C-alpha positions in Angstrom: -57.7 -66.4 178.8 -59.2 -68.4 175.9 -60.7 -71.8 176.5 -62.4 -74.3 174.4 -66.2 -74.1 173.9 -67.8 -76.5 176.4 -71.3 -77.6 177.1 -72.6 -75.7 180.2 -73.4 -77.7 183.3 -77.2 -78.1 183.2 -77.5 -78.2 186.9 -75.9 -75.1 188.4 -77.8 -75.6 191.7 -75.4 -78.7 192.4 -72.4 -76.6 192.2 -70.9 -75.2 195.4 -71.3 -71.5 195.9 -68.2 -69.7 194.7 -69.3 -66.1 194.9 -71.6 -63.7 196.6 -74.1 -63.7 193.7 -74.8 -66.3 191.0 -76.6 -65.6 187.7 -77.0 -67.1 184.3 -75.4 -64.1 182.5 -73.6 -61.0 183.7 -73.9 -58.1 181.2 -71.4 -55.3 181.7 -72.9 -52.1 180.3 -76.5 -50.6 180.5 -76.5 -48.9 177.1 -78.9 -49.8 174.3 -77.0 -52.9 173.4 -76.6 -54.3 176.9 -80.2 -53.6 177.8 -81.6 -55.1 174.6 -79.6 -58.2 175.2 -80.9 -58.4 178.8 -84.5 -58.2 177.5 -83.8 -60.9 174.9 -82.4 -63.3 177.5 -85.2 -62.6 180.1 -87.9 -63.0 177.6 -86.4 -66.4 176.7 -86.4 -67.5 180.3 -82.8 -66.8 181.3 -81.8 -64.7 184.3 -79.3 -61.9 183.5 -77.9 -59.2 185.8 -76.7 -55.8 184.2 -74.0 -53.9 186.0 -73.3 -50.4 184.9 -70.3 -48.1 186.0 -72.5 -44.9 185.9 -74.7 -44.2 188.9 -77.3 -42.6 186.7 -78.1 -42.7 183.0 -76.0 -40.1 181.0 -77.8 -37.0 179.9 -75.2 -36.3 177.2 -76.5 -36.3 173.6 -75.4 -39.3 171.6 -77.2 -40.9 168.8 -80.3 -39.0 167.8 -82.1 -41.8 165.8 -82.0 -45.3 164.4 -81.3 -46.0 160.8 -81.5 -49.2 158.9 -82.5 -52.7 159.5 -82.5 -52.4 163.4 -85.8 -50.3 163.0 -87.6 -53.3 161.5 -85.8 -55.6 164.0 -87.3 -53.6 166.9 -90.8 -53.6 165.2 -90.4 -57.4 165.1 -89.9 -57.4 168.8 -92.8 -55.2 169.5 -90.6 -52.2 170.6 -91.0 -49.8 167.8 -94.5 -48.6 169.0 -92.9 -47.9 172.4 -90.1 -46.0 170.9 -92.0 -44.1 168.3 -95.1 -43.3 170.4 -97.5 -44.5 167.7 -98.8 -47.8 166.3 -97.7 -47.2 162.6 -95.1 -49.5 161.1 -91.6 -48.3 160.4 -91.0 -45.5 157.9 -88.7 -45.5 154.9 -86.4 -42.5 154.3 -87.0 -40.6 151.0 -83.4 -39.7 150.9 -80.1 -40.1 152.7 -76.4 -39.4 152.3 -73.2 -41.5 151.8 -70.2 -39.5 152.6 -72.3 -36.2 152.2 -73.2 -37.4 148.7 -77.0 -37.5 148.2 -78.9 -40.8 147.8 -82.2 -40.2 146.2 -84.6 -42.9 147.6 -87.9 -41.4 146.8 -88.6 -43.4 143.6 -87.1 -46.7 145.0 -89.7 -49.2 146.3 -89.0 -51.5 149.2 -85.6 -50.2 150.1 -84.3 -50.9 153.6 -83.1 -47.5 154.9 -85.8 -47.2 157.7 -85.5 -44.4 160.2 -86.7 -44.1 163.7 -85.9 -40.5 165.1 -85.5 -41.0 168.8 -82.8 -39.9 171.1 -80.4 -42.5 172.7 -81.5 -41.5 176.1 -85.1 -42.3 175.2 -84.0 -45.7 173.8 -82.2 -46.6 177.0 -85.2 -45.5 179.0 -87.6 -47.6 177.1 -85.4 -50.7 177.2 -84.7 -50.2 180.9 -88.5 -50.2 181.5 -88.9 -53.2 179.3 -86.1 -55.0 181.3 -87.7 -54.2 184.6 -91.1 -55.7 183.3 -89.1 -58.8 182.5 -87.6 -59.0 186.0 -84.0 -57.9 185.0 -81.8 -56.6 187.8 -79.8 -53.5 186.8 -77.1 -52.4 189.2 -75.9 -48.9 188.5 -72.8 -47.5 190.1 -71.2 -50.9 189.8 -67.8 -51.3 188.0 -66.1 -54.4 186.8 -62.5 -54.6 188.0 -61.5 -58.3 187.5 -62.6 -61.5 186.0 -61.5 -65.2 185.9 -63.1 -67.9 183.8 -62.8 -71.7 183.9 -64.7 -74.4 182.1 -68.0 -73.8 184.1 -68.3 -70.1 185.0 -66.9 -66.6 184.9 -66.1 -65.2 188.4 -65.9 -61.4 188.5 -65.0 -58.8 190.9 -67.4 -55.7 190.9 -67.0 -52.5 192.9 -70.2 -50.9 193.9 -71.7 -48.5 196.6 -71.6 -51.3 199.2 -68.0 -52.3 198.4 -66.4 -55.1 196.4 -68.5 -58.1 195.6 -68.0 -61.4 193.6 -70.4 -62.2 191.0 -70.4 -65.7 189.2 -72.1 -66.2 186.0 -72.3 -69.0 183.5 -71.5 -66.4 180.7 -70.2 -62.8 180.7 -71.1 -60.3 178.1 -69.2 -57.0 177.5 -71.5 -54.3 176.3 -69.2 -51.6 177.9 -68.2 -49.5 174.9 -65.2 -48.8 172.9 -62.8 -48.7 176.0 -64.3 -52.1 177.3 -62.9 -53.3 180.4 -64.2 -56.8 179.5 -62.3 -56.9 176.3 -59.1 -55.6 178.1 -59.4 -58.1 181.0 -59.8 -61.0 178.5 -56.8 -59.9 176.4 -58.7 -59.7 173.2 -56.8 -57.7 170.7 -58.5 -54.6 169.1 -56.6 -53.9 165.9 -57.4 -50.9 163.6 -56.2 -47.5 162.7 -56.7 -44.0 164.2 -57.2 -41.1 161.7 -55.7 -38.0 163.2 -56.0 -35.8 160.2 -58.9 -33.8 161.5 -60.4 -32.2 164.4 -64.1 -32.6 165.3 -65.9 -30.0 167.3 -69.5 -30.0 168.4 -72.0 -28.5 170.7 -75.6 -27.8 171.4 -76.2 -24.2 170.7 -78.7 -21.5 169.8 -78.5 -20.2 166.2 -79.9 -16.8 165.7 -82.1 -15.2 162.8 -81.7 -14.2 160.1 -79.4 -17.2 159.7 -81.8 -19.5 161.4 -85.1 -19.8 159.3 -87.6 -20.5 162.0 -89.2 -24.0 162.5 -88.0 -25.4 159.2 -84.6 -26.0 160.8 -82.9 -24.6 157.6 -80.0 -22.1 157.8 -79.4 -19.3 155.3 -75.5 -18.5 155.4 -74.2 -15.5 153.6 -71.8 -16.5 150.8 -72.9 -20.2 151.2 -76.6 -20.4 150.6 -79.3 -22.6 152.0 -78.4 -25.5 154.3 -80.9 -28.1 155.2 -81.2 -29.6 158.7 -79.9 -33.1 159.2 -77.5 -32.9 156.2 -73.7 -32.8 155.7 -72.0 -29.9 153.8 -68.5 -30.8 152.6 -66.1 -28.0 151.6 -62.4 -27.9 150.7 -61.6 -27.2 154.3 -63.7 -29.8 156.1 -67.4 -30.7 156.7 -70.3 -29.1 158.6 -73.3 -30.9 159.9 -76.1 -30.0 162.0 -79.7 -30.9 163.2 -82.5 -28.9 164.9 -83.2 -30.2 168.4 -86.1 -27.8 168.8 -86.9 -24.5 167.2 -83.9 -22.3 167.6 -81.7 -25.0 169.4 -79.2 -27.0 167.2 -76.8 -29.8 167.6 -73.8 -28.7 165.5 -70.7 -30.5 164.4 -67.8 -29.4 162.3 -64.8 -31.5 161.0 -61.8 -29.4 160.1 -58.9 -31.0 158.0 -55.4 -30.2 158.8 -56.2 -27.7 161.6 -53.8 -25.7 163.8 -53.1 -27.8 166.8 -54.9 -27.1 170.1 -53.5 -28.1 173.5 -55.5 -31.0 174.8 -56.0 -29.2 178.1 -57.5 -26.2 176.6 -61.2 -25.8 177.4 -63.6 -25.7 174.3 -65.5 -22.5 174.0 -68.5 -21.4 171.9 -66.2 -18.9 170.2 -63.8 -21.7 169.1 -66.8 -23.7 167.6 -68.0 -20.7 165.7 -64.6 -19.9 164.4 -64.2 -23.5 163.1 -67.7 -23.3 161.4 -66.6 -20.0 159.7 -63.3 -21.5 158.5 -64.9 -24.6 157.1 -68.1 -23.1 155.4 -66.6 -19.7 154.5 -69.5 -17.9 156.0 -70.5 -16.9 159.6 -73.2 -18.8 161.7 -73.9 -16.7 164.7 -74.5 -18.9 167.8 -74.6 -18.8 171.5 -75.1 -21.0 174.5 -78.7 -22.1 175.3 -80.3 -19.4 177.5 -82.6 -21.7 179.4 -79.7 -23.3 181.3 -79.5 -26.5 179.1 -76.0 -27.7 178.7 -74.1 -26.6 175.5 -71.9 -30.0 175.8 -69.1 -28.4 173.9 -66.6 -31.1 172.9 -63.3 -31.3 170.8 -61.9 -34.6 169.6 -59.0 -35.4 167.3 -59.3 -38.0 164.7 -61.5 -41.1 164.7 -60.8 -44.8 165.6 -61.8 -47.6 163.3 -61.0 -50.8 165.2 -62.5 -54.3 165.4 -62.0 -57.0 168.2 -60.1 -59.9 166.9 -62.7 -62.3 168.3 -66.1 -61.6 169.7 -65.8 -64.6 172.0 -63.2 -65.7 174.5 -64.5 -69.0 176.2 -67.4 -67.8 178.2 -67.0 -64.2 177.6 -68.6 -62.5 174.6 -68.7 -58.9 173.3 -71.4 -56.9 171.7 -71.6 -53.3 170.3 -68.7 -50.9 170.7 -66.9 -53.3 172.9 -66.6 -55.3 169.7 -66.1 -52.6 167.1 -65.7 -48.8 166.9 -65.9 -46.6 163.8 -66.8 -43.2 162.5 -70.3 -42.2 163.3 -70.8 -40.8 159.7 -74.1 -42.4 158.3 -75.3 -43.2 161.7 -74.6 -47.1 161.7 -73.6 -47.7 165.3 -76.8 -48.7 166.9 -78.0 -50.5 163.9 -74.8 -52.7 164.1 -74.6 -53.1 167.9 -78.3 -53.8 168.6 -78.3 -56.4 165.9 -75.4 -58.0 167.6 -77.6 -58.2 170.8 -80.5 -59.6 168.8 -78.3 -62.2 167.1 -76.6 -63.3 170.4 -79.5 -63.3 172.8 -81.4 -66.4 171.5 -78.4 -68.3 170.9 -77.0 -67.7 174.3 -80.3 -68.5 175.9 -80.4 -71.7 173.9 -76.9 -72.7 175.3 -78.0 -71.9 178.8 -81.3 -73.7 178.5 -79.7 -76.7 177.2 -81.2 -77.2 173.8 -78.6 -75.5 171.6 -77.2 -77.7 168.8 -73.5 -78.1 168.8 -71.7 -74.9 167.5 -74.8 -72.7 167.6 -73.1 -70.1 170.0 -70.0 -70.1 167.7 -72.2 -68.7 164.9 -72.5 -65.4 166.7 -69.0 -64.5 165.9 -69.0 -66.2 162.4 -72.1 -64.2 161.4 -71.5 -60.8 163.1 -67.7 -60.4 162.6 -68.0 -60.0 158.9 -70.9 -57.6 159.3 -68.9 -55.4 161.7 -66.0 -55.5 159.2 -68.1 -54.2 156.5 -69.4 -51.3 158.7 -65.8 -50.3 159.5 -65.1 -50.4 155.8 -67.8 -48.2 154.6 -67.5 -45.6 157.4 -63.8 -45.3 156.6 -64.8 -44.8 153.0 -67.3 -42.1 153.8 -64.7 -40.4 156.2 -62.3 -40.4 153.3 -65.0 -38.7 151.1 -65.4 -35.9 153.6 -61.7 -35.0 153.5 -60.4 -31.8 151.9 -58.5 -31.4 148.8 -59.0 -31.3 145.0 -58.3 -35.1 144.6 -61.2 -35.9 146.9 -63.3 -33.4 145.1 -62.7 -35.2 141.8 -63.5 -38.5 143.4 -66.8 -37.0 144.8 -67.7 -35.8 141.4 -67.2 -39.3 139.9 -69.1 -41.1 142.6 -71.9 -38.5 142.3 -72.3 -39.6 138.6 -72.4 -43.3 139.6 -75.1 -42.5 142.1 -77.3 -41.3 139.2 -77.7 -45.0 138.5 -80.6 -46.5 140.6 -78.8 -49.9 140.9 -75.8 -48.2 142.4 -78.0 -46.3 144.9 -79.8 -49.4 146.0 -76.4 -51.2 146.5 -75.2 -48.4 148.7 -78.5 -48.1 150.6 -78.4 -51.9 151.3 -74.9 -51.6 152.5 -75.7 -48.7 154.9 -79.0 -50.4 156.2 -77.3 -53.7 156.7 -79.8 -55.3 154.1 -77.0 -56.9 152.2 -76.4 -59.5 155.0 -76.9 -63.2 154.0 -75.9 -65.7 156.8 -74.6 -69.1 156.0 -77.4 -71.6 156.7 -74.9 -74.4 156.9 -76.3 -76.9 154.4 -74.7 -78.1 151.3 -76.3 -77.8 147.8 -78.2 -74.8 146.4 -80.2 -73.1 149.2 -83.4 -71.3 148.6 -83.0 -67.5 147.7 -84.6 -66.5 150.9 -82.4 -68.7 153.2 -80.0 -66.7 155.3 -81.8 -63.4 154.5 -84.2 -61.2 156.4 -87.7 -62.3 156.6 -89.9 -59.6 154.8 -92.9 -58.2 156.7 -95.7 -59.8 154.8 -99.3 -58.8 155.2 -101.1 -61.9 156.3 -104.6 -63.1 157.3 -104.4 -65.5 160.2 -107.8 -67.1 161.0 -109.3 -64.3 159.0 -107.7 -61.6 161.2 -105.2 -59.2 159.6 -101.7 -59.3 160.9 -98.0 -58.9 159.9 -94.9 -61.1 160.0 -93.6 -58.5 162.5 -96.2 -59.3 165.1 -95.4 -63.1 164.9 -92.0 -62.5 166.3 -92.9 -60.3 169.3 -92.5 -63.3 171.6 -88.8 -63.8 170.6 -89.4 -67.5 169.6 -88.6 -69.3 166.3 -91.5 -69.3 163.8 -92.5 -71.8 161.2 -94.7 -70.0 158.8 -96.8 -72.1 156.7 -98.8 -70.3 153.9 -100.3 -73.5 152.3 -101.3 -75.6 155.4 -99.4 -78.7 154.6 -99.6 -81.7 157.0 -95.8 -82.2 157.0 -95.2 -78.8 158.6 -97.8 -79.6 161.3 -96.1 -83.0 161.9 -92.6 -81.3 162.2 -93.9 -78.6 164.5 -95.3 -81.2 166.9 -91.8 -82.8 167.2 -90.4 -79.3 168.2 -93.4 -78.4 170.3 -92.7 -75.8 172.9 -89.5 -74.6 171.2 -90.9 -73.2 167.8 -94.4 -71.8 167.0 -96.3 -73.0 164.0 -98.1 -70.2 162.3 -100.5 -71.1 159.5 -101.9 -68.1 157.5 -102.4 -66.9 154.1 -101.4 -63.7 152.2 -103.9 -61.1 153.0 -104.4 -57.4 151.9 -106.4 -56.4 154.9 -103.6 -55.8 157.3 -103.1 -52.0 158.4 -101.4 -50.0 155.8 -97.7 -50.7 156.4 -95.0 -49.0 154.6 -92.7 -51.7 155.9 -94.9 -54.5 154.6 -94.5 -56.1 151.2 -96.5 -58.1 148.7 -96.3 -61.8 148.4 -94.6 -61.5 145.0 -91.5 -60.2 146.9 -91.2 -63.6 148.7 -90.7 -66.6 146.5 -91.5 -69.0 149.2 -94.6 -70.5 150.9 -93.1 -72.3 153.9 -90.3 -70.5 155.9 -88.4 -71.3 159.1 -87.6 -68.0 160.8 -85.1 -67.4 163.6 -86.0 -65.2 166.7 -83.7 -62.4 165.2 -85.8 -62.3 162.0 -83.6 -64.2 159.6 -84.7 -67.2 157.6 -82.9 -70.5 158.0 -85.0 -72.5 155.6 -87.6 -71.9 153.0 -89.4 -73.7 150.2 -92.0 -73.0 147.5 -93.7 -76.3 148.2 -93.7 -79.3 150.5 -93.0 -82.9 149.5 -91.1 -85.8 150.9 -87.7 -84.1 150.1 -88.5 -80.7 151.5 -90.2 -82.3 154.5 -86.9 -84.1 155.4 -84.9 -80.8 154.7 -87.3 -79.0 157.1 -86.7 -81.4 159.9 -82.9 -81.2 159.3 -83.0 -77.4 159.5 -85.0 -77.7 162.7 -82.4 -79.9 164.2 -79.5 -77.9 162.9 -80.7 -74.7 164.4 -83.1 -75.5 167.3 -81.8 -78.7 168.6 -83.2 -82.3 169.1 -86.9 -82.8 169.0 -88.8 -82.2 172.1 -90.8 -85.2 171.5 -91.3 -88.0 168.9 
């Protein structure tokens, strides 16, 4: 059911009880996207409840790291240190791959392909701990089975250990994966394609010497040569990828083009995985199941889905993460995309619930994030095509390999994969400042003589008006939006901790910047005068509502 956007009732306590439980937001799904959204809402002063079908967090290996802009985004929220286990800023990759073609990034300064090698299980653990600190209620073993929405609320039916219960929420968010019950119950279409031209087999195995070369993680395969850990090897028969989990133990995946069909009910075996690797590589990789009792998690899947929800919003129901889009995992963009969905939505949904959202703010979630999801679906399909077998694909790869000798092309591809090519529409006519709509770089600053970074200014999840020149107009504007934005007056400083993520002032052609909670700039100026002061007040009203005081 789709209804027109309405202004929420600001006095829910006056409404008659219509369900067993009432909450501001019900989030379905306790994966990284749902948990991050819950943290964002709770930090903003909104009460969410998270329901999760699984009784316990899954121990199955999923993503093994974060790549791209999301690494910086988590640093801007103070979560990078918890996830990484150290206080150093994010780290840039010296190299990466696009469709198993190498991207040499070593000589490229200030590229945006950051990396945080951390297992998805650990991400969920850290976010669940943070949610608990913020008072978020997470109900595991609870499954959404029905919903109905009207102009004021969404009423849901949830099955749990104590039986069926009704939960009424002012908004419902589906963060429940590619087979989203929320999306299905709302009737949101999920168009796309299924590529059934290959079979993927994977498992967690022990690889034995002399093929396994000790703690380096490299493999030396007869007839093939040296293979590097965490790389893709494409052949005329498919693609082989692997990474070392710990010395001797590896996560292995092999994509085989046009394979012999295997009945779906046939159990996957270690021998089947080894045979597929031999066919694709043309050399044997001896392997066995872990001897310490750890699960081998052998899986076989046919093809890959590339789909995107027709809409990310239906009335008071919204979608984030895989509920909104699914795609190939090549290049590791899934969490980069989904967690930035959550960061984009969180502050806007909180503003709507707290009553200060300007007209149409919540609609910008779909208008901003749907095109980003479409680009990720596009480039993952392109990479999947580059992994396919056949001499025509080999010729295409040779041509693209030549193009990737050009640093400008490498940067463009790196920006695409990192999500650094995003520029949101700031909604004002006329020429915008070059920084408007883009990510706020992590400047090294001195605030009151104390070294800091832009990242630290956004830990609280509030909008920031960053003034590097100390102009009275910014102080006056900040007073009008007091309590809703924070004014930070600082200057460029070189004394902050060494930060690979931080950039010099020359990279930012602005001295006053209005920054959203999710790290994107909505307005910027090189100087402040009567015209720019008026533009600043308009930007404040456009994005953060009416002044709190005159």
